[in-house]
Structures are given as C-alpha cells and as structure tokens.
C-alpha positions in Angstrom: 115.1 101.7 84.2 117.2 102.6 81.0 119.1 105.8 81.3 118.0 107.2 77.8 114.8 108.0 76.6 113.3 107.9 73.0 109.5 109.2 72.4 107.8 109.9 69.2 104.5 111.9 68.9 102.3 111.3 66.0 99.9 114.3 65.7 97.0 114.1 63.4 96.1 117.5 61.5 93.6 116.1 59.1 90.8 118.1 58.4 88.2 116.4 60.2 90.3 118.3 63.2 88.7 121.9 62.4 85.6 120.9 64.2 85.0 121.9 68.0 84.0 119.5 70.4 80.6 120.2 72.4 81.3 122.7 75.4 84.7 124.0 73.8 85.9 127.1 72.3 88.7 125.7 70.0 89.1 123.4 67.5 90.1 119.6 68.2 93.3 120.5 66.7 94.2 123.5 69.4 93.1 120.9 72.1 95.6 118.2 71.0 98.3 120.8 70.5 97.8 122.0 74.2 98.2 118.3 75.3 101.4 117.9 72.7 102.7 120.8 74.0 102.3 120.0 77.8 104.3 116.6 76.7 107.2 118.8 75.4 107.1 120.8 78.0 108.1 118.1 80.6 110.8 116.8 78.2 112.6 120.1 77.8 112.3 120.7 81.4 114.4 117.7 82.0 117.2 119.4 80.1 118.9 116.3 79.6 121.3 115.0 76.8 119.9 111.8 76.7 116.4 112.3 76.4 115.2 112.3 72.7 111.8 113.2 70.7 110.2 113.5 67.5 107.0 114.9 66.1 105.4 113.2 63.2 102.1 115.1 61.5 99.8 112.9 59.6 97.3 114.2 57.4 99.6 117.3 56.5 99.7 118.7 53.1 103.7 117.9 52.9 104.9 114.4 52.5 108.6 114.2 54.4 109.7 110.9 55.5 112.1 108.1 54.8 109.4 105.6 53.3 107.5 107.7 51.0 107.3 106.5 47.4 105.5 107.9 44.4 105.7 105.6 40.9 103.3 103.7 38.8 102.6 101.3 41.4 101.1 103.6 43.3 102.0 106.1 46.7 102.9 105.1 50.0 103.3 106.8 53.2 101.9 110.2 51.8 100.9 113.1 53.9 103.1 112.0 56.5 105.4 114.6 57.7 108.6 114.5 59.9 108.3 117.5 61.9 111.6 117.0 63.9 113.2 113.8 63.6 114.7 111.9 67.1 116.8 114.7 68.5 116.9 116.3 72.2 113.7 118.5 73.0 114.0 122.3 72.6 112.2 125.5 72.9 112.1 125.6 69.0 110.3 122.7 69.0 107.5 123.6 70.9 107.1 126.9 69.4 107.0 125.4 66.1 104.4 123.1 67.1 102.5 126.1 68.4 103.1 128.6 65.9 103.5 126.4 62.4 101.4 123.6 62.6 98.4 124.0 60.9 95.4 122.1 59.6 96.0 119.9 56.3 93.6 119.3 53.7 93.8 115.7 53.0 93.2 112.8 55.5 96.1 110.9 56.8 96.8 107.0 57.8 97.6 106.9 61.2 98.9 103.4 60.5 101.6 104.9 57.8 103.0 107.5 60.6 102.9 104.6 62.9 105.3 102.3 60.6 107.2 105.5 60.1 108.0 106.0 63.6 109.0 102.8 64.2 111.2 102.8 61.2 112.7 105.7 62.6 113.0 104.2 66.3 114.8 101.0 64.8 117.4 102.8 63.2 118.2 105.4 65.6 118.3 103.1 68.9 119.4 100.3 67.3 120.1 97.5 69.6 121.1 99.7 72.7 118.9 100.2 75.9 116.5 102.6 75.5 112.9 103.5 77.1 110.7 103.8 73.8 107.7 105.5 74.0 105.0 106.4 70.9 102.2 108.2 71.4 99.5 109.2 68.7 96.7 112.1 69.1 94.3 111.5 66.9 90.4 111.9 66.4 90.3 108.3 64.7 88.1 110.0 62.0 90.2 108.8 58.6 90.1 105.3 57.7 93.2 103.3 58.6 94.7 100.6 56.6 95.0 97.8 59.1 96.5 94.8 56.8 99.5 93.6 58.3 98.8 94.9 61.6 100.5 91.6 63.3 103.7 92.7 62.2 103.7 95.9 63.6 102.2 94.3 67.0 105.1 91.9 66.8 107.6 94.9 66.2 106.2 96.9 69.1 106.9 93.6 71.4 110.2 92.7 69.8 111.6 96.3 70.2 110.0 96.9 73.7 108.0 99.8 72.2 104.7 101.6 74.3 102.2 102.9 72.7 100.0 105.1 73.9 97.2 106.6 71.9 94.8 110.0 72.9 91.5 110.2 71.3 89.6 113.3 71.3 86.4 111.4 71.2 87.5 108.2 72.9 85.4 106.9 75.6 86.0 107.8 79.4 85.5 104.7 81.9 82.2 105.5 84.3 80.5 107.4 81.4 78.2 106.4 78.6 79.8 105.8 75.0 80.4 109.2 73.3 78.5 109.7 69.6 80.7 108.7 67.0 81.0 107.4 63.4 81.5 103.4 62.6 84.8 104.2 61.5 86.0 105.9 64.8 84.6 103.1 66.8 86.8 100.8 64.6 89.8 102.9 65.2 89.3 103.1 69.1 88.7 99.5 69.2 91.8 98.4 67.2 94.2 100.9 68.9 92.5 99.6 72.7 93.9 96.1 71.3 97.1 97.3 70.1 98.2 99.2 73.3 97.5 96.5 75.3 99.7 94.2 73.6 102.5 96.6 73.7 101.8 97.7 77.2 100.6 101.0 76.8 96.8 102.7 77.4 94.5 104.5 75.5 93.1 107.7 76.8 90.5 110.2 75.9 91.4 113.5 75.1 89.9 114.5 78.9 92.1 112.4 80.5 95.2 113.5 79.1 94.1 117.0 79.7 93.8 116.4 83.3 97.2 114.4 83.5 99.1 116.8 82.0 97.8 119.6 84.0 99.2 118.2 86.9 102.3 119.4 88.6 105.5 117.5 87.7 108.6 117.6 88.6 112.2 117.2 87.2 113.3 113.7 87.1 117.1 113.4 88.4 119.2 110.5 87.4 120.7 108.9 90.7 124.2 109.8 91.1 126.6 108.3 93.9 127.8 110.8 96.4 129.9 108.0 97.9 131.3 105.2 96.8 133.6 103.0 98.9 133.4 100.8 102.0 131.0 100.9 104.9 133.8 99.9 108.0 133.1 98.0 111.0 136.7 97.7 112.9 140.1 98.7 111.7 140.5 96.4 108.4 144.0 97.2 108.2 145.4 96.4 111.7 142.8 93.5 112.6 141.6 92.2 108.9 140.5 88.9 110.3 138.2 91.0 113.0 136.6 93.6 111.0 134.2 94.4 108.2 134.4 96.3 105.0 131.4 96.3 102.9 131.6 97.8 99.2 128.7 100.5 99.2 127.1 102.9 96.9 125.5 106.1 98.8 122.6 108.2 96.9 120.6 111.1 98.0 117.2 110.1 99.1 116.0 113.5 100.1 117.4 116.7 98.5 116.5 120.3 98.1 114.9 121.2 94.9 116.3 124.6 94.6 114.6 127.1 92.8 116.5 128.2 89.3 118.2 131.5 89.4 118.5 134.0 86.6 121.3 133.8 84.0 123.1 137.3 83.5 122.1 138.2 80.2 123.3 141.6 78.2 120.9 143.6 76.1 123.8 145.2 74.4 125.3 142.0 73.4 121.7 140.8 72.2 121.8 144.1 69.7 125.3 143.1 68.4 125.6 141.0 65.3 125.6 137.4 65.3 128.4 137.3 62.9 130.8 138.8 65.7 129.6 136.4 68.5 131.2 132.9 68.8 128.5 130.1 67.7 125.9 133.1 66.4 125.1 133.2 70.0 123.7 136.3 71.4 123.3 137.9 75.3 126.3 136.5 76.6 128.1 137.7 79.6 131.7 137.3 81.1 131.9 138.3 84.7 135.1 140.1 86.0 135.9 140.7 89.7 138.2 143.5 90.7 139.5 144.8 94.0 139.8 148.1 95.1 141.6 149.6 98.3 139.6 150.5 100.9 141.0 153.4 102.6 140.8 153.7 106.0 141.3 156.8 108.5 144.8 156.0 109.2 146.0 155.3 105.9 144.8 158.8 104.7 147.6 160.4 105.8 150.0 158.2 103.4 148.2 159.8 100.7 146.9 156.4 99.4 143.6 157.0 97.0 140.5 155.1 97.6 140.2 153.4 93.8 143.8 152.1 93.6 143.3 148.3 92.3 144.8 145.5 94.1 145.9 142.4 92.1 144.3 139.1 93.2 147.4 137.6 93.9 148.5 140.1 96.4 145.7 139.2 98.6 145.8 137.2 101.4 143.0 135.7 103.7 142.6 136.8 107.2 140.5 135.5 110.0 138.8 137.8 112.9 140.1 136.5 116.5 137.8 138.8 118.8 137.6 142.4 116.9 141.2 141.7 115.5 142.2 140.6 112.0 144.6 137.9 111.9 146.1 137.3 108.1 146.8 133.9 107.3 149.8 133.6 104.7 148.7 131.0 102.2 151.8 128.7 103.0 149.9 128.6 106.4 146.4 127.4 104.8 147.7 124.0 104.4 148.0 123.9 108.4 144.2 124.8 108.7 142.9 121.7 106.7 142.3 118.5 108.9 144.3 115.7 106.9 141.5 112.9 106.5 141.0 109.9 104.3 137.6 109.1 102.5 135.4 106.3 104.6 132.3 105.8 106.3 133.0 104.0 109.2 130.9 102.8 112.2 132.0 103.8 115.8 129.1 102.3 117.5 125.8 101.1 118.0 123.1 102.8 120.4 119.5 102.2 121.0 117.3 103.8 118.6 114.8 105.0 121.4 117.4 107.3 122.8 118.0 109.1 119.5 116.2 112.8 119.3 115.0 113.7 116.0 116.1 117.1 116.7 119.7 116.0 116.0 119.2 115.3 112.7 120.4 118.3 110.3 121.0 117.2 106.8 119.7 115.4 103.8 118.7 111.8 104.3 120.8 109.2 101.8 120.3 105.5 101.1 123.3 103.2 101.3 123.2 100.3 99.2 125.7 97.5 98.6 127.6 97.9 95.5 125.9 96.9 92.7 127.1 93.5 91.0 128.9 92.4 94.2 127.2 89.4 95.9 129.2 89.4 98.8 128.1 92.9 99.4 124.8 92.1 99.3 124.8 89.2 102.0 126.7 91.7 104.5 124.7 94.5 103.9 121.5 92.3 104.5 123.0 90.8 107.5 123.8 94.3 109.0 120.3 95.8 108.2 118.4 92.9 109.7 120.4 92.9 113.1 119.7 96.7 113.1 116.1 96.1 112.9 115.9 92.9 115.2 117.9 94.9 118.1 116.2 98.4 117.4 119.2 99.8 117.2 121.3 102.8 115.1 124.4 103.0 114.2 126.8 105.8 115.0 129.4 106.6 112.3 132.3 109.3 110.9 131.7 110.1 107.3 134.2 111.5 105.3 133.4 112.2 101.6 136.5 112.5 99.7 140.3 113.0 101.1 141.1 116.0 103.0 137.2 117.0 103.4 135.6 117.9 107.0 134.9 114.4 109.0 130.9 114.5 110.0 129.0 112.7 112.3 125.9 110.9 110.8 123.5 107.8 111.9 122.8 104.8 110.2 119.3 103.2 110.4 117.7 100.3 108.7 114.8 100.5 105.9 113.1 97.0 104.9 110.1 97.5 102.6 108.9 95.3 99.6 111.2 97.7 97.5 114.5 97.5 98.8 116.3 96.8 101.8 119.1 99.7 102.6 120.3 101.6 105.5 119.6 105.2 105.4 122.0 108.3 106.6 121.7 111.5 107.9 123.9 113.9 109.6 123.9 114.7 113.1 125.0 117.4 115.4 128.4 118.3 117.0 128.5 119.9 120.1 128.7 123.5 118.6 125.9 122.7 116.5 123.1 122.2 119.3 121.1 125.7 120.2 120.1 125.5 123.9 117.2 127.3 125.2 115.3 127.0 127.9 111.2 127.9 128.1 109.4 128.0 131.1 107.4 124.8 132.5 104.0 123.9 131.2 102.8 121.7 133.8 104.7 123.6 136.8 104.1 126.7 138.1 105.8 127.6 141.5 105.8 130.9 143.7 108.7 133.0 144.9 108.8 130.7 147.6 108.9 127.7 145.7 105.2 126.6 146.4 103.8 124.7 143.4 100.4 125.8 142.1 97.8 123.4 141.3 95.2 126.0 139.7 96.3 128.6 137.6 94.9 130.3 134.8 98.0 129.5 132.6 97.7 125.7 133.8 95.6 123.5 131.4 92.4 121.7 133.0 91.6 118.3 131.7 88.6 119.7 129.8 90.9 121.8 127.8 93.5 118.9 127.2 90.6 116.9 126.0 89.5 119.4 123.7 92.5 120.2 122.3 93.1 116.3 121.4 89.7 115.9 119.8 90.6 119.5 117.9 94.0 117.6 116.9 92.0 114.3 115.9 89.5 116.3 113.7 92.5 117.7 111.7 94.2 114.2 111.0 95.5 114.0 107.8 96.1 110.4 107.2 92.4 109.6 106.9 91.0 111.4 104.0 89.0 110.0 101.4 88.9 106.3 102.8 92.1 106.4 104.6 94.2 108.4 101.8 96.9 110.5 103.3 96.3 114.3 102.7 99.6 116.2 101.6 101.9 113.3 101.7 105.4 114.3 100.5 104.8 112.3 97.3 102.0 114.4 96.1 102.9 117.7 97.4 104.7 120.4 95.1 106.4 123.3 95.9 104.2 126.2 94.9 107.1 128.2 94.5 108.9 126.4 92.4 105.9 124.9 90.3 104.8 128.6 89.7 108.2 129.6 88.5 108.2 126.8 85.8 104.8 127.7 84.7 105.6 131.2 84.1 108.7 130.7 82.1 107.4 128.0 80.1 104.4 130.6 79.5 107.0 133.5 79.0 108.9 131.6 76.8 105.9 130.8 74.2 103.9 134.0 74.7 106.5 137.2 74.8 104.0 139.7 75.0 100.7 137.6 76.8 99.7 138.7 80.0 100.8 136.2 82.8 98.4 133.8 83.7 96.9 133.4 87.3 98.2 131.2 90.1 96.3 128.3 89.6 93.4 127.2 92.0 95.5 123.7 92.5 98.4 125.3 93.9 96.9 127.8 95.9 94.5 124.9 97.6 97.5 122.5 98.0 98.7 124.4 101.1 95.3 125.3 102.6 93.2 123.3 104.9 90.5 120.8 103.3 87.3 122.7 103.8 85.5 119.7 105.4 88.3 119.2 107.7 87.9 122.9 108.9 84.1 122.7 108.9 84.5 119.4 111.2 86.7 121.0 113.7 84.7 124.3 113.7 82.3 123.3 116.6 85.7 122.1 118.8 87.5 125.0 117.7 84.5 127.2 119.1 84.9 125.5 122.4 88.4 125.9 122.7 88.3 129.6 122.0 85.7 129.6 125.1 87.9 127.3 127.4 91.0 129.2 126.9 89.3 132.5 126.6 91.0 133.5 123.2 90.6 136.9 122.4 91.7 139.0 119.5 94.1 141.9 120.3 94.8 145.1 118.5 98.4 145.1 117.2 99.9 147.6 120.0 101.9 150.9 118.7 105.6 150.3 119.5 107.1 153.1 121.8 109.5 153.8 118.9 108.3 153.8 115.2 110.4 153.7 112.2 111.4 156.5 110.0 108.6 155.1 107.1 106.2 155.1 109.7 106.7 158.8 110.9 107.2 159.9 107.1 103.8 158.7 106.1 101.9 160.5 109.2 103.9 163.7 108.1 103.9 163.6 104.5 100.6 163.4 102.0 100.1 161.8 99.0 102.5 163.7 97.2 105.3 164.0 99.7 103.6 167.0 101.2 103.8 168.1 105.2 100.5 168.0 106.4 99.0 170.1 109.2 96.6 167.6 111.6 94.5 170.8 112.6 94.0 172.4 109.2 94.8 169.6 106.3 97.2 170.2 103.7 99.6 173.5 104.6 98.6 176.4 102.2 101.1 178.9 103.0 104.7 179.1 105.0 102.8 181.0 107.7 100.4 178.0 108.3 103.0 175.4 107.9 105.7 177.2 110.3 103.1 178.6 113.1 102.3 174.8 114.0 105.7 174.1 115.1 106.5 174.4 118.7 104.9 177.4 119.0 107.0 179.3 117.0 109.7 180.0 119.6 111.5 182.4 117.2 108.8 184.2 116.3 108.8 185.5 112.7 112.4 186.0 112.6 114.5 184.1 109.8 116.1 180.9 110.7 119.0 180.1 108.6 119.2 176.4 107.6 121.8 174.4 105.8 120.8 171.5 103.5 122.4 169.1 100.9 121.0 171.6 97.9 123.2 174.7 99.8 121.9 177.7 102.2 118.2 178.3 102.2 115.8 180.7 104.7 112.8 180.4 105.9 110.3 181.7 108.5 110.3 185.3 107.2 108.0 187.9 108.2 105.1 188.2 106.2 105.8 190.8 103.3 109.7 190.3 103.2 110.7 191.0 100.1 113.2 188.1 101.2 110.9 185.4 101.5 110.8 184.1 98.2 114.4 184.5 97.3 113.3 184.4 93.8 115.4 185.5 90.8 114.2 187.6 87.9 115.7 185.7 85.7 114.0 182.9 83.9 114.0 179.8 81.6 112.0 178.3 78.4 110.3 176.4 81.5 109.2 179.1 83.3 110.6 180.6 86.6 110.0 178.4 89.5 107.9 176.0 87.2 107.2 172.1 88.9 105.1 169.2 88.0 102.9 167.3 89.7 100.9 164.0 89.6 98.0 166.2 90.9 98.6 169.1 89.5 98.8 171.5 92.3 101.5 171.7 94.1 101.8 175.6 94.0 101.3 175.7 97.6 103.6 173.1 98.8 106.2 174.8 96.5 105.6 178.3 98.4 105.5 176.6 101.8 109.2 175.8 100.6 108.7 172.2 101.9 110.7 169.3 100.0 109.7 165.8 101.1 112.1 163.9 102.6 111.6 160.9 100.1 112.7 163.8 97.2 115.3 165.0 99.2 117.6 162.0 97.6 116.7 162.7 94.0 119.5 164.4 91.8 119.2 162.9 88.7 116.5 160.7 86.5 117.0 156.6 87.4 115.4 153.8 85.6 113.2 152.3 88.1 110.2 155.3 87.8 111.8 158.0 85.8 108.3 159.8 85.7 108.2 160.2 89.4 111.8 160.9 89.5 111.4 163.9 86.8 108.3 165.4 88.9 110.3 165.3 91.9 113.8 167.1 90.0 111.2 170.0 88.9 109.5 170.3 92.2 112.8 170.4 94.1 114.0 173.0 91.4 110.8 175.0 91.8 111.4 175.2 95.6 115.2 176.1 95.6 114.9 178.9 93.3 111.9 180.5 95.6 114.0 179.7 98.3 116.8 181.6 96.6 119.5 178.7 97.0 122.6 179.5 95.6 123.7 177.1 92.4 126.3 175.6 94.3 127.3 171.8 95.1 126.3 168.7 93.8 122.9 169.1 95.2 121.5 172.2 92.9 119.2 171.1 90.7 117.6 173.2 87.8 114.4 172.6 85.6 116.9 172.3 82.3 118.9 169.7 84.3 115.5 167.6 84.6 114.4 167.7 81.2 117.7 167.2 79.7 118.0 164.0 81.9 114.4 162.8 81.1 115.5 163.3 77.2 118.5 161.1 77.9 116.7 158.5 79.6 113.7 158.1 77.2 116.7 157.3 74.4 118.0 154.9 76.6 114.7 153.1 77.6 114.6 152.5 73.8 117.6 151.7 73.0 118.4 149.1 75.4 115.0 147.6 75.4 114.8 143.8 75.1 112.3 143.5 72.2 109.1 145.6 73.4 110.0 145.4 77.2 110.5 148.7 77.9 108.4 150.5 75.8 105.6 151.4 78.0 107.8 152.9 80.3 109.4 155.0 77.2 105.5 156.1 76.3 104.8 157.0 79.8 108.0 159.3 80.0 107.2 160.4 76.4 103.7 161.7 77.7 105.0 163.1 81.1 107.8 165.4 79.3 105.5 166.6 76.5 102.6 167.6 78.7 105.3 169.5 80.8 106.6 171.3 77.9 103.4 172.1 76.7 102.1 173.5 79.3 100.3 176.8 78.6 100.1 178.1 82.2 103.0 177.3 84.2 101.9 178.8 87.3 99.0 175.6 87.5 102.5 173.8 88.2 103.6 175.5 90.8 105.3 178.7 89.4 105.3 181.8 91.3 102.5 184.2 89.5 104.1 187.7 88.9 107.9 187.0 88.3 107.3 187.0 84.5 106.1 189.5 82.0 103.6 188.4 79.4 106.6 188.8 76.9 108.6 186.9 78.9 106.5 184.1 79.2 105.4 183.8 75.8 109.2 183.4 75.1 109.5 180.8 77.5 106.5 178.9 76.1 107.8 179.2 72.5 111.3 177.8 73.8 109.6 174.8 75.4 107.7 173.9 72.1 111.0 174.0 70.2 112.6 171.9 72.8 109.6 169.2 72.4 109.5 169.1 68.7 113.4 169.0 68.1 113.1 166.2 70.4 110.2 163.9 69.1 111.8 164.5 65.6 115.4 162.9 67.0 113.0 160.2 68.4 111.8 159.2 65.0 115.4 159.5 63.5 116.7 157.1 65.9 113.8 154.8 65.2 113.9 154.3 61.9 117.7 155.0 60.8 118.3 151.5 59.6 122.7 152.2 60.6 121.4 151.6 64.2 120.9 148.0 65.3 118.6 147.1 66.5 116.1 148.9 64.2 113.2 150.5 66.3 110.6 150.7 64.0 108.2 149.0 66.3 108.3 151.6 69.1 107.8 154.5 66.5 104.6 152.4 65.2 103.5 152.3 68.9 104.3 156.5 69.0 102.1 156.7 65.7 99.4 154.7 67.7 99.7 157.6 70.5 100.0 160.8 67.9 97.5 162.6 70.1 99.5 162.6 73.0 102.7 162.5 71.3 102.8 164.4 68.2 104.4 167.6 67.4 102.6 170.4 69.2 100.8 172.5 66.8 99.5 176.1 66.9 96.0 175.0 68.4 97.9 173.4 71.4 100.2 176.2 72.5 99.6 179.8 73.4 99.3 182.4 70.6 103.4 183.5 69.6 104.4 180.3 71.3 105.2 178.7 67.7 104.3 175.3 66.9 103.4 173.5 63.5 100.4 173.3 61.4 97.6 170.4 62.0 98.6 169.0 58.2 102.3 169.6 59.0 102.0 167.5 62.2 99.3 164.6 60.5 102.3 164.4 57.9 105.3 163.7 60.1 103.6 161.4 61.9 102.2 159.4 58.7 105.6 159.9 56.7 107.7 156.4 57.1 110.0 157.2 53.8 111.6 160.1 54.6 114.9 160.9 54.4 116.6 160.3 58.5 120.0 160.8 57.9 121.6 163.2 60.2 121.4 167.1 58.3 124.9 168.2 57.4 126.5 170.4 59.6 126.3 173.7 57.3 122.3 173.1 57.5 122.0 172.9 61.0 119.7 175.4 62.9 121.7 177.4 65.1 121.6 176.3 68.3 119.3 178.5 70.8 121.6 180.5 73.2 121.4 178.6 76.7 121.1 181.9 78.3 117.7 182.4 76.7 116.5 178.5 76.5 118.1 177.0 79.4 119.2 179.3 81.8 120.2 178.2 85.2 118.3 179.7 87.9 120.1 182.1 90.0 
C-alpha cells in the first residue's frame, strides 16, 4: 500500500438539494455535508503529513478552477469552485464545509467537476506513488454532459484513481427502486458503470451514513522497532556453523493510549498575535525548579526552605533499605549493563510446556528483511521447522546498544496472508508473582483426612450445569458462526468517546455535548439473545449453588467522610438524632456524653483563635458578640437554604467549612457562603482577630469581587461566563438583603439607625462594583474585550442591575428605576476611568467594612 494518499471530494450544492428526503428533518445538502464531514474527520484524525485532501463544490455561484474559460466560443467548467486544493486536512477545512458551504442558484455538471479533479490529481501526484480516490456526493438531479466519457474512464484506469459516488436517492440493494426522475436514473446507471471500471463503488446516502457512523481507528504507518539479524549460534566464532538472518520487527499489538490534554494558557491566548511567533497563541513553555526541603537537623544550620538548587548540583540516589545512597555521575556508567544490539536464539522447547501467564508485553511480528531473497528462504525454513516440531524458540533481545536485555519467545505464524514469527517478552524470576490458594477439589481435615462431601465441593450436577452455562454464552457462534466482540471489530469505548467529543467540541464550541452512542454502550454488554438463552441455566445454578444476595456489611472502622455525612446535615450543620436539626446551643451541648461539665464554660482552641462554648443560659458572655457593626450587618451570614441562624447561634462550624479561608475557583459561590458563615460564628463566639484563620464578612465580599473579575478576564471565550453570572447573583443577593437576620445575624445587636446605615453601605458597594464590571467589559483598551459578557449581564438585568430604591429598605439609598434602566441599555458611554480629582471620596473603612471585634 502506498504511504501517501490523495483524496478529492466533490460536493453537489445545486438548488435541487434544498429539498428534504422522506422522513428527514433537514435538506439533502445538510445530510450530504454531514457525510462529508465524517469523511474529512477521519483524515484529520490521522494527522499525517502525507495524507492530502481537496474539496470541490459543483453548482456553486462561484467559479474557481484552473480549467474555467469564458470567451466567444462559450463557457466551460462554470460553477465549479475549488474550496481547497490538495493539501493537509485541517479543522479549518471542516469548519468551512460546515459553516460556509451554502446552496447555489445554478445547476452544475458533475462531469466538469470530475475533470477538474482529475486534472488537479495529475498535476499534484505526477508519477509518484499515491493512493488516489475521488468521491462524488450528489443527488444526480442535474443533467451531465457525458461526451468523452471514454477518455475519463481511460484516465481513471491509467492513473489508478478509484471513483466512488454517494447518491442521495440511489437504490439500496434488497430494496425496491426509489422514485426518481429519468435524468436521475440515467446518471445513476452511468456512475455505476464508471465506478466499476475504476474499481470503486456506488453508495446510497443511507449506506454512507451507516458506514461513516461506525467507529474507526487511527491508521498507523508500520515502523520497524528492530532492524538487525536473528542469530542462531555465534556467527563471529563459528561463521560456518551459525545462522544470521536479516530481519525486521514490527508491532503487532500496541496499546492505543488516550491522548493527553495539551498545556494551554488563557493569558497567552489573550496576548496580541503580533508578539507571538507565527501568530500562534496559547503556547506554554514549561520549566522546572528544585528547592531545598529543610529537615529537622538542617533547621539548626539556618537553611531556608525556599532555597533554589541548580540542576547541575543534583545527584541521583537510590534506597538501600531505609538508607539513601547517593551515586555520583561518574559512577552512573558502572550501573549500565554493556550490551550489543541483537536478537539471539538461546534454544528451543516444546510449545506444550509454555505457560500463557509468562507473556508480559506486546506482540511483535518478525519478517525477513524486505528485498533479501536469501533471508526469506532462511526465515521460511525456520518458521516451518518450528511449526512441524510444535516448538517455540527462547531468545535474548537487545533493542539498541547498551539497553537492558530482555527474554522472549518466538513462535511460528502461518496463514494465507503471511508467514512469519511472533515475538513477545517473557518474565524473569523477579517478574513472577507467586500466590497460593486453597484447592478447589480437595478439602482436608486437621488430621489430614480428605473429605468426599462438603458444601464447598462441587457435585457432578453443579459442574455439568456450569458447563452448559458457559456453552450458552459462547461468543463464537453468533449470527451463523460469526464471532462476537472479536478484537478486530471491538473498539475502546473511552478512546472512541474522547474522539467523538473532541471532534464535536471543535466544530460546535457552544452546543451541549451529545450523549454516549448506544452502539458504544451495547458493545461491552452481553447480547440480549445470549442472556435470554442462558437465563434458565442461570436460575438452576442459583438453586444448586445456593447463591444469595448479601447486604454490604458495615465495617468496624469507618472513614472520616462517612462519619461526617452522618453527623452533618445537608448544609453542614450538626444533626441531633433525637431532635433533628440542633436549634440552640443548649440543645446541641446537652447531647454530648451527658454533659459531664454541666453548664461550665469550656475553653477550646481552634484554627480561628480562642473560642468559648457551653455557657450557662443567660450568661452575657455566651454570645461573645461585639457591638461594632459593618455595612454587612453584625454577624451576618449566607446560606443556600437561607435559614442558618440556629446553626450560627449554636456555634457550629462544619468540618467541611473549617478549611475555607479564601474563595477558590472551583466553587466560588459555596466558598463565599462558607466564609460569611464562618465570620458570623466567629463574631458570635467572640473569636479574637488574630491568626491566618480569622475571617470577616468584608474579606469575603472583597475576595468575591476579585474572583468575579478574575473569572471574567481569564475565561476562554464564554467558557466561565455562567460561573461569573452565578457569582454576581450570589453577591447581589447578599448585598441587597433588607433584613440581615434571615441570614443568621443576631437580633438586637444593631439599632435601627445602624441597620439603615449598614444597608446603605451594602447598596453602594454593589452599585459601584457593577459599574466597574461594565467599565471592564466595554473598555476597548483591554484585550480581549468582554462585550459578550456584558450582553449576558443585560439579559439578566432584573437580577444583576443597579439596586433601586424599590428593592432596598427606606433610607438605604439606591437609584431610580429610570437610572437603572438607562445604565443597562446605554452602551456608548465614556467608560474611561474618572480623573483622580473627580473620584468620589472613599467611605471610611471603619464605617463601611469594619473588622468584627
């Protein structure tokens, strides 16, 4: 087979293809485009520089080909548009076919397109070895000029070009003739004759859709992993009594690994293309640094943890027991075993003595070196000798000089296609794992007596029914002897699914991902007919073996996560198994081991500072709430359920929320809610503002604002826009709350005037922030411009707009409804940053974002 491929696809886009087939929801053109995209996707997935494709449109409103002429003698090769000349298949070509190819207003001649394709093929391939194919996708509705078809047939035959035609209304075998016009019938008959003479075929659109929807694997060009000699005896010491056969070794089975994701930088993508080599974006250069890890005995030497160590100062070390033994670079050469590239037969053994579990690698095919007749004769003699003697050859394999020697076996393979040797690695002593299990046929008592009857010994009836069960699920006799799930027809579901999703996402960046194909799911499930046939035998086996379903026992040692789920409610609030959700601190602490300390105050240390609990009812120190407030309300908190006041009052911080000190990118809304809740509980417990674990509501709001800006600016396209919208809704919902007590704030800690002042500060905080978001999105000096995100905000203006006087408590500020509407609809305003002297004075931090005492 030629290593180079040249394929030209001719797509008919004439006006007749705007109609729909019976039972179809889309036009004939859309159906043929989907088939063409599948054919192109196969070429793109191959990712080979020697695979060339071209797409030609016939019936297009544009004429773009080398043979087109228009003079006094007439017009030739009109309405034939070469969308792409022969070149490497790319995603851009697929996008062009999907998005840019439209119906033409003029009927084209497929014969003109075929002649243009042959001319392009001849000029590109010349006399070089190529696998040449031409595909025509048409409805054959337009008339064709078949004069000179003999010359086309000769050109196809002489240049070894295979012609295939896909017709939208062509007849399918075993079906009645479909209704078609006289022109369509004549064109179909003409194409069938032309395809037969060129070695091609004619497909109906249904057949093409079935073929292209099947799973496919990437074609891998065979590459020899070993080129050398297969030695029998020492050819250097005994040249007359030894054999050295020139051979090439190719991979027969190699694991197809799932492609890994490439490193991609959103910041690099947003940079100007002029500043990047070749105009490419998203490139990342990885670097590695080594830093000193300070041990206990090194701390006394005042060595810093972040001290960087140059790579050339590193040495390799190996473990000897529990001791690290460093090996200098000059000694590393001594660790290498000096070997010479070779494949040497050590001896022969009977194939019946070989154990299958000894194989531990891929399988390789060993052929005689191509173009060497003597090597072919010698290889054939060795293959047939091993076959007749039912023997395998044990050999020593060294792929390249100074590589590790491997032990392997060679066995003969004789078929109608080829005669060769198969090679596979075998295990050394260190590679074998020996496990001893109890006997399935012999059961002995402690005195050594063998038992003939025991509940663990299978009876003859059990064994016979098990054999019947195995025969009922035999995969070798499916559909008149056809093997089911043969490796040649069974595809890796994980690999195929990834290929499908990557291809879909490349062509449809914003659409929802398609579901898993049923064919992929059914491929690794038992056949329904086999399962139905084996069901009676299965029921018998269940009865004979007394098989029963056991409930999963609860282990004595349970994991932290399981115990946490039992003790925490849906919102991370501790549950009392008798009373449900703990409603107060008294109810919660009364359930702790009989409350051995009574009502005495218990002091506990936590990562947030020193807190007290268990105070007697009515003790003024129980709440520990300071009078100082903030714009967010004293002790305010936020919950998805909206009713966490009891939990806050109980002083419980869930284990899940203990580690939340800052808002992360994974679930910023959840982190924001957790920080607000922690801040409230810390204030109510009187936690002192000391240490890294101290949290305030002001910190949560500031971090949420910074996270929203980060999510917007680093989003690749609109990938993270939905997350940013959810964050904005959560922040606005918190800042616009008229009654902070419903978020868990302790009642009575603020006067009415203080509450109004706090509400006014919250309103101003939100209105100022949403204006910053608009300025950031519409500022053309920032790359990339995020106008599409602001359009999304405008669509949600009821939930994300400026806070109006109607939405906030009386006296809390807010803008008018007209001003809020104008702000969302106005897009041509001057969004440049205000001058320093025009900026409004910043509110005093003590008044707006005061730390909780």
